[in-house]
C-alpha positions in Angstrom: -30.5 54.3 -5.8 -32.7 51.0 -5.2 -29.3 48.9 -6.7 -28.0 47.6 -3.7 -31.1 46.5 -2.3 -31.7 44.9 -5.7 -28.5 43.5 -5.4 -29.3 41.6 -1.9 -32.3 40.2 -3.3 -30.4 38.7 -5.9 -27.7 37.3 -3.9 -29.2 36.3 -0.5 -27.2 34.5 1.8 -28.4 30.8 2.1 -29.7 29.9 5.4 -29.5 26.1 6.5 -29.3 24.1 9.8 -26.1 23.4 11.3 -26.5 19.5 10.6 -26.8 20.2 7.3 -23.5 22.4 7.0 -21.8 19.1 8.5 -23.2 16.7 6.3 -22.0 18.9 3.1 -18.5 19.5 4.5 -18.2 15.5 5.3 -19.3 14.8 1.7 -16.9 17.0 0.6 -14.0 15.6 2.3 -14.7 12.1 1.8 -15.1 12.9 -2.1 -12.7 15.6 -2.8 -10.1 14.7 0.5 -9.4 11.4 0.3 -7.6 10.6 -3.1 -4.7 8.6 -1.8 -7.4 6.2 0.2 -10.1 6.0 -2.4 -7.0 4.7 -4.7 -5.6 2.2 -2.2 -8.9 1.0 -1.4 -10.1 0.4 -5.0 -6.5 -0.4 -6.1 -7.4 -3.9 -7.6 -10.8 -3.6 -8.5 -12.3 -2.9 -12.1 -14.4 0.2 -12.8 -16.5 -1.6 -15.4 -17.8 -4.1 -12.7 -20.9 -3.4 -10.8 -19.6 -4.3 -7.5 -16.8 -1.8 -7.7 -19.1 1.3 -7.7 -21.5 -0.5 -5.0 -18.4 -1.2 -2.8 -17.2 2.8 -3.6 -20.9 3.7 -3.0 -21.2 1.7 0.6 -18.0 3.2 2.0 -18.9 6.8 0.9 -22.1 6.5 2.5 -20.5 5.0 5.2 -17.9 7.0 6.2 -19.9 10.2 5.5 -22.4 9.0 8.2 -20.1 8.5 10.8 -18.4 11.9 10.3 -21.7 13.4 10.0 -22.7 12.2 13.6 -19.2 12.9 15.3 -19.5 16.4 13.8 -23.1 17.3 14.5 -22.5 15.4 18.3 -19.7 18.2 18.9 -20.5 21.0 16.6 -22.8 24.0 17.7 -24.1 26.9 16.5 -21.2 29.2 17.3 -18.4 26.3 17.1 -19.0 24.6 13.7 -17.6 27.0 11.3 -14.6 27.3 13.4 -14.9 23.5 13.6 -15.0 22.8 9.9 -12.5 25.2 8.8 -10.0 23.8 11.0 -11.4 19.9 9.7 -10.9 21.8 6.1 -7.2 22.9 6.4 -6.2 20.1 8.2 -7.4 17.6 5.8 -6.0 19.6 2.7 -2.7 20.1 4.3 -2.2 15.9 5.4 -3.6 14.9 1.9 -1.3 16.9 0.0 1.7 15.3 1.6 0.0 12.0 1.7 -1.0 12.2 -2.3 2.6 13.7 -2.9 5.0 11.6 -1.1 2.7 8.6 -0.3 3.0 8.6 3.5 0.6 7.1 5.9 -0.8 9.4 8.9 -0.6 7.4 11.8 0.7 8.4 15.3 4.1 8.2 14.6 4.0 10.5 11.9 2.2 13.1 13.8 5.2 13.2 16.4 7.2 13.4 13.3 5.1 16.8 12.0 5.5 17.9 15.7 9.0 17.5 16.0 10.0 19.0 12.7 11.9 22.3 13.1 11.5 25.4 10.9 14.4 24.3 8.5 13.1 20.9 7.7 9.3 22.1 7.6 10.3 25.1 5.1 11.9 22.2 3.1 8.5 20.9 2.3 6.7 24.1 1.8 6.3 25.5 -2.2 4.0 27.0 -4.5 2.0 23.5 -4.8 1.2 23.6 -1.3 -0.1 26.8 -1.0 -2.4 26.1 -4.4 -3.7 22.9 -3.1 -4.2 24.4 0.3 -6.2 27.4 -1.5 -8.5 24.8 -3.9 -9.2 21.9 -1.0 -9.0 23.9 2.4 -9.2 27.8 2.0 -12.1 28.2 -0.9 -14.3 25.2 1.0 -13.8 27.2 4.3 -15.1 30.4 2.8 -17.7 28.6 1.2 -18.7 27.1 5.0 -19.2 30.8 6.1 -21.0 32.3 3.7 -24.7 30.6 4.7 -26.6 31.8 7.4 -27.4 29.3 10.3 -31.2 28.9 11.2 -32.0 29.1 14.8 -34.4 26.4 16.8 -35.6 26.7 20.3 -33.1 24.4 22.9 -35.3 21.4 23.2 -36.0 21.3 19.8 -32.3 21.7 18.6 -31.7 18.9 21.0 -34.3 16.2 19.7 -33.5 17.1 16.3 -29.3 17.0 17.0 -29.9 13.3 18.7 -32.1 12.3 15.6 -29.6 13.1 13.2 -26.7 11.6 15.3 -28.7 8.3 15.3 -30.0 8.4 11.9 -26.4 8.8 10.5 -24.9 6.0 12.8 -27.6 3.5 11.6 -27.2 4.5 8.1 -23.5 4.2 8.3 -23.5 0.9 10.1 -26.3 -0.4 7.4 -23.8 0.5 4.8 -21.4 -1.1 5.9 -22.9 -4.4 6.7 -23.8 -4.7 2.9 -20.3 -4.7 2.3 -19.0 -5.8 5.4 -17.3 -9.2 4.6 -15.3 -7.4 1.4 -14.4 -4.4 3.7 -13.6 -6.6 6.4 -11.1 -8.4 3.9 -9.8 -5.5 2.8 -8.5 -4.1 6.4 -7.1 -7.7 7.4 -5.1 -7.4 4.5 -4.3 -4.0 3.8 -4.6 -2.3 7.7 -2.4 0.3 6.7 -5.5 2.2 4.5 -6.9 3.4 7.8 -3.8 5.7 7.7 -5.0 7.5 4.4 -8.8 8.1 5.9 -8.9 12.1 6.4 -9.2 14.2 8.6 -10.1 10.5 10.8 -6.5 9.9 10.7 -5.0 13.0 11.9 -7.5 13.2 14.8 -7.1 9.3 15.6 -3.4 10.0 15.6 -3.9 13.3 18.0 -5.8 11.3 20.3 -3.5 8.5 20.8 -0.6 10.9 21.6 -2.7 13.0 23.6 -3.3 9.7 25.8 0.2 9.0 25.5 1.3 12.2 27.1 -1.4 11.8 29.7 -0.2 8.5 30.9 3.1 9.7 30.8 3.5 12.6 33.1 6.5 15.1 33.6 8.6 13.1 35.4 12.3 11.7 36.0 12.8 8.6 33.6 12.6 5.1 35.2 16.2 3.7 35.7 17.5 1.2 33.6 20.6 -0.8 34.7 20.9 0.7 38.1 23.8 -1.9 38.8 25.9 -0.5 35.7 29.1 -0.1 36.7 33.2 -0.8 34.9 34.4 -4.3 35.3 37.1 -5.7 36.9 39.6 -5.3 34.0 39.0 -1.5 33.7 41.7 -1.7 36.9 44.5 -3.0 34.4 43.7 0.0 32.0 46.1 3.2 32.0 44.4 5.2 29.1 41.1 6.7 29.0 38.8 5.3 26.2 37.2 7.9 23.5 34.3 6.3 22.0 32.4 8.1 18.9 28.7 7.2 17.9 27.8 8.7 14.5 24.1 8.4 14.4 23.0 9.1 10.6 20.0 10.0 9.2 18.2 8.7 6.3 21.0 6.6 4.5 20.0 3.2 3.5 22.0 0.3 3.2 21.3 0.0 -0.3 22.9 2.6 -1.5 26.5 2.2 0.2 29.4 0.5 -1.8 30.2 -1.2 0.9 27.0 -3.1 1.0 27.8 -3.5 -2.9 26.0 -0.7 -4.4 27.7 -0.1 -8.0 28.8 3.5 -7.6 31.3 4.6 -5.4 29.5 5.9 -2.3 32.1 5.2 0.3 35.6 5.8 -0.9 36.6 7.3 2.7 35.6 4.8 4.4 37.1 1.6 1.6 40.6 2.9 2.5 40.3 2.5 6.0 40.3 -0.4 7.9 36.6 -0.6 8.8 34.0 -3.7 9.3 30.9 -3.4 7.7 27.9 -5.3 8.6 25.8 -5.3 5.3 22.4 -6.4 6.8 21.2 -4.2 9.6 17.7 -3.1 10.0 16.7 0.1 11.9 13.9 -0.1 15.0 11.6 2.2 13.3 11.6 4.2 9.8 11.5 7.9 11.3 13.9 9.7 13.6 10.7 10.1 16.3 10.8 6.4 16.4 13.7 5.2 15.7 16.1 7.2 18.2 14.6 6.3 21.6 14.0 2.7 20.1 17.8 2.4 19.1 18.9 3.5 22.4 16.6 1.6 24.9 17.1 -1.8 26.4 13.6 -2.8 24.4 14.5 -2.4 21.0 12.0 -3.6 18.0 11.9 -7.2 19.1 10.7 -5.9 22.5 8.9 -2.8 21.2 6.7 -0.8 24.2 6.7 2.7 23.1 5.6 3.5 26.7 8.5 1.9 28.2 11.1 3.2 25.8 9.8 7.0 26.5 9.6 6.5 30.0 12.7 4.7 31.0 16.6 5.7 30.8 18.5 5.4 27.7 21.7 3.5 27.0 23.5 6.7 27.5 22.1 7.2 31.2 23.6 3.7 31.6 27.1 4.4 30.5 27.0 7.8 32.2 26.2 5.8 35.3 28.7 3.5 35.0 31.4 6.1 35.0 32.0 7.3 31.1 31.5 11.3 30.4 28.6 11.3 27.7 28.2 14.1 25.1 25.5 14.4 22.6 26.5 16.6 19.6 23.8 17.7 17.7 23.0 18.8 13.7 19.6 18.1 13.7 16.2 18.0 15.5 17.6 16.8 19.1 17.7 13.6 20.8 14.0 12.8 21.1 14.7 12.2 24.9 17.7 10.1 24.6 20.2 11.9 26.4 17.8 13.9 28.7 19.8 15.2 32.1 22.9 14.8 30.1 25.6 17.3 28.5 24.1 17.9 24.8 25.5 20.5 22.3 23.2 21.9 19.9 25.6 22.8 16.6 23.1 23.4 14.0 23.0 27.3 14.4 26.7 27.3 14.8 28.0 30.3 13.5 30.7 29.0 11.3 31.1 30.5 8.1 32.6 28.2 6.4 30.3 25.2 7.2 27.1 27.0 8.0 25.1 29.1 5.7 21.4 30.1 5.3 20.3 28.5 8.6 21.8 25.4 8.3 25.0 23.6 9.3 27.3 21.2 7.2 27.8 18.0 9.5 31.4 18.9 9.5 30.4 21.1 12.2 29.9 17.8 14.4 34.1 17.9 14.5 34.7 21.1 15.7 36.3 21.6 18.9 36.6 17.8 19.3 40.4 18.2 20.1 39.8 20.3 22.9 36.6 18.6 24.1 38.7 15.2 24.2 42.1 17.3 25.8 40.1 18.7 28.8 37.6 15.5 29.4 39.3 13.6 32.2 38.4 10.0 32.2 36.5 8.0 29.6 34.6 9.8 27.0 31.4 8.6 25.1 30.2 11.0 22.3 27.3 10.7 20.2 27.5 13.0 17.0 23.7 13.5 15.5 24.1 14.2 11.8 22.0 15.7 9.4 22.9 13.4 6.9 20.7 12.5 4.1 17.5 14.3 5.1 15.0 14.9 2.5 13.3 16.0 0.5 16.3 18.7 -0.1 19.3 16.4 -0.4 20.9 18.8 -2.6 21.5 21.1 0.1 23.4 18.4 2.6 26.8 18.5 1.0 28.9 21.4 -0.4 29.3 21.9 -4.3 32.4 19.9 -4.1 30.7 16.7 -3.5 28.2 16.9 -6.5 30.1 14.1 -8.3 26.7 12.3 -9.9 24.7 14.6 -12.2 22.1 15.8 -12.7 20.9 16.2 -9.6 17.6 16.9 -8.0 18.1 20.6 -6.9 14.3 21.5 -5.8 12.6 20.3 -2.3 9.6 19.2 -4.9 10.5 15.8 -5.9 7.5 15.4 -8.4 9.3 17.7 -10.6 12.6 15.5 -10.6 12.9 12.4 -12.4 14.0 9.2 -10.1 17.4 9.3 -11.7 18.1 12.8 -10.7 16.9 11.9 -6.7 19.0 9.3 -6.8 22.2 11.8 -8.1 21.4 14.2 -5.3 21.0 11.6 -2.9 23.9 9.5 -3.3 25.9 13.3 -3.3 24.6 13.4 0.0 26.2 9.6 0.9 29.3 10.9 -0.3 29.5 13.9 1.7 28.6 11.5 4.7 31.4 9.2 3.8 34.1 12.3 3.8 32.5 13.2 7.5 33.2 9.9 8.5 36.7 9.5 7.1 37.7 12.7 9.1 35.9 11.0 12.2 38.0 8.2 11.9 41.1 10.7 11.3 40.6 12.3 14.5 40.1 9.1 16.7 43.2 7.6 14.8 45.5 10.9 15.6 43.9 10.9 19.2 45.3 7.4 19.8 48.3 8.8 21.3 46.5 9.6 24.6 43.4 7.6 24.1 42.0 4.1 22.9 39.6 5.3 20.6 36.7 3.5 18.6 33.7 4.6 16.0 30.6 3.2 15.2 28.2 4.4 12.4 24.4 3.4 12.1 21.4 5.3 10.3 18.7 5.8 12.3 16.5 5.0 9.3 16.5 4.1 5.5 14.5 6.2 3.0 12.7 5.6 -0.3 13.4 7.9 -3.5 10.4 7.4 -5.6 10.4 3.1 -5.9 6.7 2.2 -6.4 5.6 5.9 -5.9 7.0 6.1 -2.2 9.5 8.8 -1.5 11.2 9.8 2.0 9.9 7.5 5.3 7.6 6.8 7.9 5.9 4.0 6.3 4.2 2.2 9.2 7.1 -0.4 10.0 4.7 -3.8 8.7 4.5 -2.4 5.4 7.4 -0.6 4.8 9.7 -1.3 1.9 13.2 -2.5 2.6 14.8 0.6 1.8 13.4 2.6 4.5 14.1 -0.1 7.1 17.9 -1.4 6.0 20.5 0.9 7.5 24.5 1.3 7.3 26.4 -0.2 10.4 30.0 0.5 10.1 32.6 0.2 12.8 36.1 1.3 13.3 38.1 0.1 16.2 41.5 1.3 16.4 44.8 -0.8 17.0 45.2 0.8 20.7 41.5 -0.1 21.5 41.4 -3.7 19.9 44.3 -4.3 22.2 42.8 -3.0 25.2 39.7 -4.3 24.8 40.7 -8.1 23.4 38.8 -7.7 20.2 40.0 -9.9 17.3 38.9 -7.7 14.0 39.4 -10.7 11.5 37.1 -12.5 13.8 34.6 -9.5 13.9 34.9 -9.4 10.2 34.1 -13.3 9.6 30.9 -12.5 11.4 29.7 -9.1 9.7 27.6 -11.2 7.4 25.1 -12.3 10.0 21.9 -9.9 10.7 22.3 -7.2 12.5 19.8 -4.3 13.9 19.6 -1.2 16.2 18.3 -4.3 18.8 22.1 -5.1 19.4 23.5 -1.8 20.2 22.3 -1.7 23.8 24.5 -4.8 24.3 27.6 -4.6 22.0 28.2 -1.3 23.0 27.9 -2.3 26.9 30.0 -5.8 25.9 32.7 -3.9 23.9 33.1 -1.0 26.7 32.9 -3.6 29.3 30.0 -2.3 31.3 29.0 -5.0 33.8 25.1 -4.9 34.9 22.5 -7.8 35.3 20.3 -6.2 32.1 23.5 -7.3 29.5 22.7 -9.8 27.2 25.7 -11.4 25.6 23.5 -13.2 22.8 23.0 -9.5 21.6 26.2 -8.5 21.5 28.0 -8.2 18.2 31.6 -8.2 19.9 31.1 -11.1 21.9 31.8 -13.8 20.2 35.5 -12.2 19.1 36.5 -10.6 22.3 39.5 -12.6 24.1 40.8 -12.1 27.4 41.3 -8.2 28.0 44.9 -7.2 28.0 45.1 -3.7 28.7 48.1 -1.8 27.3 49.4 1.7 27.8 50.8 2.3 24.1 49.1 2.4 21.0 
């Protein structure tokens, strides 16, 4: 009957102080939770050299000490275990995605995570993630909760805590000084590696985003182009204009056959009289950054995130000038671009032929457009925000009939597919996007009976498909590969629109080989739609060299 007591004596719960527990977890996080950081930091070094081991040991001591200083400064007996559990789970989750998809966790990436809807998130969750969280998050967390925490009198506890913080700072700084020249060179040449150190990168991203929101209180967006109006030539036009801007998702220019890609991924566009800009660059490498940026006056050339997010977009300027503006979305919303303007969220539409498993194909963006055009009086500007080629589940972005390139990767875990299979699935999604754009053009072509019609298609950013071990998108812009920044940019202008707005299409086609970017979007659309405002920059207007004196005609 003494077995229970004997069992307790054999397996006593250890008793440790808060500081020791923080030290153990900090060391674990630096060693086990930062594989991408260590691989990037030590990539060009030989483990056969003593200097490599010394550099690695110094960095381990530095970051462990700084984590200990930060942890012991904020954690108490009653909060240390919950706090460390959260850090372990966050680090495990962030480490998994950084390791699997070679992503860098900065403030923009955190915004992408926070803006991800359930459908997108579910495609990134699988057994591999659950096993990783179990090994690197759950089990270490259970060990955190196992020991008892020793008590100290309040006065002594404060003094000991201050001693630990001070000593950790001294040790961390001293260790860093030993390799400072080497480390400084690493940071100068590879600044992006700081986005790989978890959980510091996550905490820094949270702080930066929280600070940004604190400095951007909920208030009306500041006006852009308050003087915007339709130019005088509109008085001679007797037909309304219908302009459709299709915002693609994750389409990269390299895989568009219009740009020389050997596979035929654009058969529909190739059969239509489009103008293709093969050298267009995105404003960012993620939807959260690119979408607000591409509709802003600032753009990438004068990038200021706070100014972009607190000021009106191009759509507000067009609405002020007199256009009816409508945002139609088959993805995760307009990211503030259409705030206060009419918007339709179609990704949950109940259309049997197009919607299944909580996801709609992009053809849903055309549903009801005939009625919208018929019932809208005056000029109409419609944005269609596609689901496009959103990864990693490329195979879910197109119906079975578009499975032309095989074998195609049919899992969300891209590591289980060859690069060729990933590219096949991705190219199939582009083939479907091409089909949808063809249907948009056909709709606008038929609408010439009553409207001057035009379409512009441009993707928000590109995508990595396994090149150099990179997948998906969202890399910091300064180090992002071209495939994440170079995007397709295609225009279709109906004969009626070209006559009404004086566009020389052959001239436009001859200028299309010149570099273009999202920065051109704001001024090009103001210019081609004949909107007058002081903020308009003719040098940024892609149409400006090819606009003749406007001659309005009433018949297509």
